[in-house]
C-alpha positions as CSV (number, residue, x, y, z in Angstrom):
1,M,18.2,15.7,56.8
2,E,18.2,18.2,59.6
3,N,15.2,16.8,61.6
4,R,15.9,13.8,63.6
5,L,12.1,12.7,63.0
6,D,13.0,12.5,59.2
7,A,15.9,10.4,59.8
8,Q,14.2,8.3,62.4
9,R,11.6,7.6,59.9
10,V,13.9,6.7,57.1
11,I,15.6,4.3,59.0
12,V,12.5,2.6,60.1
13,A,11.4,2.5,56.5
14,F,14.5,0.7,55.7
15,L,14.2,-1.7,58.4
16,V,10.7,-2.5,57.4
17,I,11.7,-3.2,53.8
18,I,14.7,-5.3,54.6
19,V,12.6,-7.3,57.5
20,T,9.9,-7.9,54.8
21,L,12.2,-9.0,52.1
22,G,14.3,-11.2,54.4
23,G,11.1,-12.9,55.6
24,I,9.9,-13.5,52.3
25,A,13.3,-15.0,51.2
26,F,13.5,-17.3,54.5
27,V,9.7,-18.5,54.2
28,G,10.2,-18.9,50.4
29,C,13.4,-21.0,50.9
30,L,11.8,-23.0,53.6
31,A,8.6,-23.8,51.5
32,S,10.4,-24.9,48.3
33,P,10.5,-28.5,47.4
34,P,13.5,-30.4,48.5
35,G,14.8,-31.3,45.2
36,F,18.1,-33.3,44.9
37,F,19.8,-31.4,47.7
38,P,17.1,-31.5,50.6
39,V,19.6,-29.7,52.9
40,L,20.1,-26.7,50.6
41,R,16.7,-25.1,50.9
42,I,17.6,-25.3,54.8
43,A,21.0,-23.5,54.4
44,L,19.7,-21.0,52.1
45,A,16.9,-20.2,54.6
46,I,19.5,-20.0,57.3
47,I,21.8,-17.7,55.2
48,A,18.8,-15.5,54.4
49,L,17.9,-15.2,58.0
50,G,21.3,-14.1,58.9
51,F,21.9,-11.7,56.1
52,T,18.7,-9.9,57.0
53,C,19.7,-9.9,60.6
54,L,23.3,-8.4,59.5
55,L,21.7,-5.9,57.5
56,C,19.5,-4.6,60.3
57,Y,22.1,-4.5,62.9
58,P,23.9,-1.1,61.6
59,L,20.4,0.5,61.0
60,V,19.3,-0.4,64.6
61,I,22.6,1.2,65.8
62,A,21.9,4.1,63.6
63,Y,18.3,4.7,65.0
64,W,19.9,4.5,68.5
65,V,22.4,7.1,67.8
66,V,19.9,9.3,66.0
67,T,17.4,9.2,68.7
68,G,19.8,10.1,71.5
69,C,20.4,6.6,73.0
70,P,17.4,5.9,74.6
71,R,17.0,3.0,77.3
72,G,14.3,1.2,74.9
73,V,16.1,1.3,71.9
74,R,19.4,0.0,73.8
75,D,17.2,-2.9,75.0
76,I,16.1,-3.8,71.5
77,L,19.8,-3.6,70.5
78,I,20.7,-6.0,73.5
79,I,18.0,-8.5,72.1
80,H,19.2,-8.2,68.6
81,T,22.6,-9.0,69.4
82,A,21.6,-12.1,71.4
83,A,19.4,-13.2,68.5
84,L,22.4,-12.7,66.3
85,G,24.6,-14.9,68.6
86,A,21.8,-17.4,68.8
87,F,21.9,-17.7,65.1
88,A,25.3,-18.1,64.9
89,V,25.4,-20.9,67.4
90,W,22.4,-22.6,65.5
91,Y,24.2,-22.3,62.1
92,L,27.3,-23.6,63.5
93,M,25.2,-26.5,65.2
94,I,23.3,-27.6,62.2
95,F,26.7,-27.4,59.9
96,S,29.5,-28.3,61.8
97,D,28.7,-32.3,61.3
C-alpha cells in the first residue's frame, strides 16, 4: 500500500468490523437467558468487551502512525487507554469477590 489514504481506509474498515462484531457479542451475551450459571453471561459479556478493546488498540496505534501522529488521533488513543484501564478496574471489581 503505497498510498497512506488506502492504508487509513483499510485500518478503519477493520476497526468498524471488529467493533461491530464485538458489540454484537457483548449485547448477545447480556441478552441471553441466565440458565444455570447467571454470572456466566455477564462474565462472557465483559470478556467480549475486553477482547474487542484489546483488538482495536493496535489498530488505533497503527492509524495514528499512518496518519502522521495528528493531535486528534492522539486524543482518541488517550481515551482508548483510559477506557481499557476502566475496563480492567471494572473487571477486577466484579470478579475479585
